[in-house]
N, C-alpha and C positions, 0 to 999 in steps of 0.2 A: 539575521536574515530571515525567513520564511520559503525554503523547496520546496515542488510539487514533484515526485519525482511517478510519471509518467509509462506506459509502457506495456508491452501484448504481454497474456498470461505464459509462466513461465519464461519472462526474461531479467528474473532475476532481482524485479523492485525489492521482495521483501530483506534479504540478505544485503544487498547494499544499503535501502534504506538505514536495516540498525548500524549497522558499519559507519556511517556517515556521519547517524543521532551522538551514535558512543566519543567517533572519534574529536568530535568538534563542543561534545559538550551539551549538545539541541536536544529539544523532543521529538521521540520519535510518534508519529501520533500513523496509525493503524486501527481503518477506520473496526476492523473487525472483532482488533482488541477491544479499542471502548464501547463497545457490545456486548463484547462478555465482560467486561468489571460493570459496565452498570446492570447490567442481568445480575451479577454474582452479589455486588452489594446491596440489591433490592430500591435503588433510587428512584424517583418519579417517572427518567424516562425511560428507565429501565424495566420495569413492569407497564410503559405501556408497549415500547419495542415485543416484550414481550407476547401482550397479547395478539401482539400482529406473527408472529410467529409461531405460536399456538394454532395457527389460524389455514397456517400454508401461506401467508401471506407475504410478498418482499415487506422488511419498515421503510414507511416513507423515509424519503429527503429532508422532511425539517426535522424527523427526530433525531437524522444522524449526523446534521449540521447539530442542531440545539447540541447533543454530547459532544462535538468537538467544538462548537464555542465554548463549554464551560470548561473543558478541559485548556483551553488558551485561559480564560478566564485563572485560573486558580497557575498558573505560570507568573515567576516578574517576566514585564514587559519588554526588557532587553535579551531573555532565553530565544534563540533560533527553533524551528519546526520544521522538519520533517515528516511532507504528507505524505506517506507510502502509497500512491492507487488511487488518493482521492481528491479531486473528484471524477469520477467515472463519466458523466455528464456534462454539456454546456448548463442545463438548468444547477445540478449543484455545483458548479462556478460560481453561478451572479450567486445565489444565496449563501459561496463561501465568502465568496468578493463581501457581501454587502456585511458578512461576520466578521472578518478583520477587519473592516472601515469602520466599525462599535469596536473594535477593541486598538485603535488608532494603529494596525496594523494592513499591509497588502503581501502580493505574491512578489517576487522579487526576483524570481528563477522560477521558468521549469524545463526538468532535463527529461526527454525522451533519451529510453533506454529501446534498443533497433539493436530485431537479431528475426534471422528466415525463419519461415516454418518447418522447415523438419532439423531446424537445433534447437526449436521452443520444443517440439513434439516430446523430442527425448530427454530434456528438462523434465517437461513435465509427466511422464514416466516414472521416472527417477527418484521424485521430488516423497519426502515423510514428511509429515505438520505434527506439531504439538500439542493434543487436544485439552491439555493444561493451560500452556502459556501464550501459544500459538508463535511457537520457534515455527523454519522454517529449515528444511536440512535437504541434500541431494546427494544420494547416491554416486554422483559424477563429480559436480563438482566441491557440493560442498559435505561430503559426512563426519558423520556426528562423532564420536571417540569409542563408540560402544557402537555399534549393530545396531537400531532397533531402539536408544533410546535417548531421551532427547541432554543435553550436555546443563541448562538452565533450571529444573530441575528435576531431573530425572524419571517421565513416565514415560512408561511404552511412545512410537513415534507410532503415525498410523498412517496406511495408503488412501485417500481419499476418495471417495467415488471418482469424483467427475476430475482426478486426476487418471483415469485411463485414458491411454493411449484413443481409443476411439469415440471420448468426447471432446479433445484439444479440437476434430474441425466444428463445430457447433462454434466453444468458446470464441476460437479468431473471430467466427466470421459475426459473432457481438461485437466485440474488440471496433473489429474494424466501422461494424453498422453507428453505436453508440460516446467511443473515444476520438476515432476519428477524426473526427467533425470538434471534439474538445482541444485535439490538439495545433488545428486549423482557428479557433478562436484564440487560445494563447498567439500564438501565430503572429498573429494584429499589432502585438505589445511590442515597442519598441527593445530591444536588447533584454527580451525577459528568456526566449526561449533557445535549447541547448540539444541538441542532436550528438548521441552518443552512442560508438557501438557495443551491445549487450553479448558481444560472444567472446570467446577468452577466458584469462583466469582471473576467479574475485579478485586481488588483488590490481590486475593492470584496468577493468572497468573501474570500481572504487579510484586508485588516480587519475583516472580520464571525467569521473564529474567532479570529483576536486577541481581540477583546472576550468571546468566548465562553469563554476561558481564564481 
C-alpha cells in the first residue's frame, strides 16, 4: 500500500508517518530526509540539488521526484510506503503519479490530518528538530527522553527559526494556497481520501489513521 499523509504545518505528519511506517514495516519517505541523504552521499542528484541550495534557490520538483523514484526503485515492490508531506502541490502529485505508474505502483490512500490554527501554533512553537537524522519532537506532545537531545542519534535538538510563532501564520497561508488544491485533486478519486482529526494524543491519532487504511 502507498499512503500519502497531508496536513498543515505542525499537525504531526512526521511523528505519525514514522509510527505508521515502523508499525507496518513500510518505508517512510520524507523529501527532506531523502534530500539530506543524497547530499551526504554525494549522489549525482544530490550534487545537482546542492547547486540550487548554494544559490539560495528551491530544489526543482523534477529533482525531488527523481530522488523519490530512486528510493522506491531500491525497495522490494511489495513493501508499503508512507509519503510524509509529499507531494505538496498538484504538479508534484502529477509527477509522482507518473513515477509510481512506471514502478507498477499507485496512490492507494491519502490521509489528511486536520487541526485548528490555535493548536498548530502551539505545536509548532514546541517543536524541536534533529539536524543530523531529521527526527522531530515536541516539548508538549512528544518530548525527547532527555531534554534537548535526540532519542535516535544523540545530537542536540534545535528550535528552527521557521518554527517561531510569528512565522506560523505565513506558513499556514502558504499551505492553504498550495496544498489545499492538492487535497481537492485527490478528493476526486473514489475511495482514496480520508480525513482524520489531528488533535489528541499521539496514539489516538495513530489509531485513527490505521482505521482509515
